[in-house]
C-alpha positions in Angstrom: -134.3 3.4 146.9 -136.1 5.5 144.2 -135.8 4.3 140.6 -136.0 7.0 138.0 -138.4 6.6 135.1 -136.9 5.6 131.8 -137.5 7.6 128.7 -140.6 6.4 126.8 -138.9 6.9 123.5 -139.0 3.7 121.4 -135.5 2.1 121.1 -135.3 2.5 117.3 -136.8 6.1 117.0 -133.4 7.6 116.2 -132.8 5.2 113.3 -135.7 6.5 111.3 -134.1 9.9 111.1 -130.7 8.5 110.0 -131.6 7.7 106.4 -133.1 11.2 105.9 -130.0 12.8 107.3 -127.8 10.7 105.0 -129.9 11.7 102.1 -129.7 15.4 103.0 -125.9 15.1 103.3 -125.6 13.3 99.9 -127.9 15.9 98.3 -125.7 18.7 99.7 -122.6 17.1 98.4 -124.1 16.7 94.9 -125.1 20.4 94.8 -121.6 21.5 95.8 -120.1 19.1 93.2 -122.4 20.6 90.5 -121.1 24.1 91.1 -117.5 22.8 91.2 -118.1 20.8 88.1 -119.5 23.7 86.1 -116.6 26.0 87.3 -114.0 23.4 86.2 -115.7 23.0 82.9 -116.1 26.7 82.4 -112.4 27.3 81.9 -112.3 24.7 79.1 -115.2 26.3 77.1 -114.5 28.6 74.2 -115.4 32.3 74.8 -118.7 32.1 72.9 -120.0 29.2 75.1 -118.7 31.0 78.2 -120.7 34.1 77.3 -123.8 32.1 76.6 -123.6 30.2 79.9 -123.0 33.3 81.9 -125.9 35.1 80.2 -128.3 32.3 81.2 -127.0 32.0 84.7 -127.0 35.7 85.3 -130.6 35.9 84.1 -131.5 33.5 86.9 -130.6 36.0 89.6 -132.1 39.3 90.7 -130.5 42.7 90.6 -129.2 42.6 94.2 -127.5 39.3 93.6 -125.9 40.7 90.4 -124.2 43.3 92.6 -123.1 40.8 95.3 -122.3 37.4 93.7 -118.8 36.8 92.4 -117.5 39.8 94.4 -119.6 42.3 92.5 -118.0 41.6 89.1 -121.5 41.1 87.5 -122.9 44.4 88.8 -122.7 46.0 85.4 -125.5 43.7 84.2 -128.1 45.1 86.7 -129.9 47.0 84.0 -130.6 43.7 82.2 -131.9 42.0 85.4 -135.1 40.0 84.9 -134.3 39.5 81.2 -134.7 35.9 79.9 -131.0 36.0 78.9 -128.4 38.7 79.7 -126.0 39.6 76.8 -122.5 39.0 78.1 -119.6 40.4 76.1 -116.8 38.0 75.0 -114.3 40.1 76.9 -116.3 39.8 80.2 -116.8 36.1 79.6 -113.0 35.7 79.0 -112.3 37.6 82.3 -114.7 35.6 84.4 -112.8 33.2 86.8 -113.9 29.7 87.7 -114.4 31.0 91.3 -116.8 33.6 90.2 -118.7 31.1 88.1 -118.8 28.6 91.0 -120.2 31.3 93.3 -122.8 32.2 90.6 -123.9 28.5 90.1 -124.0 28.0 93.9 -126.2 31.0 94.3 -128.6 29.9 91.5 -128.8 26.4 93.1 -129.7 27.9 96.4 -132.2 30.4 95.1 -133.9 28.2 92.5 -132.8 24.6 92.5 -134.9 23.8 89.4 -133.0 26.3 87.3 -129.9 24.1 87.3 -131.7 20.9 86.4 -132.2 20.0 82.8 -135.8 19.8 81.5 -135.3 16.0 80.8 -134.2 15.5 84.5 -137.1 17.5 85.8 -139.7 15.6 83.7 -138.2 12.2 84.6 -137.9 12.7 88.4 -141.1 14.7 89.2 
C-alpha cells in the first residue's frame, strides 16, 4: 500500500499569522468606530464648530471625492479643493447629516490615515 507524503508545513505555522489577523481586525473596528464616533458627536456640536470641522475634513479630500462623498452634497466646494481649510457656511454645516459626516470621515481615514490622528498621538506612537 502506498502512503502519501504529509505536508512539510510546520505544525504551528498557522498560529503565527493569527495575532496579525486579530490586530488587523481590531484596527479595522477602531477605524469604523472613529467615523461613527465623530458622526455621533457632530450632531451635538454648535453650528460654528460643525462648520470648522467640516472645513478641515473637506480640505483633506480631493476634488473628485468632494463630488462623490456624502452623496455629492459637498460638490459645491470643489473650487476650494486643495485649500488648507475650506470655508463652510453655517447653513451648510447645519444641514449636514451624521451619515454624510461619517462617510466623509471614513473616506479621510481610508485615503490618509494620519489626517485623522492628532499630532500628539502621531508623535507618541511613531
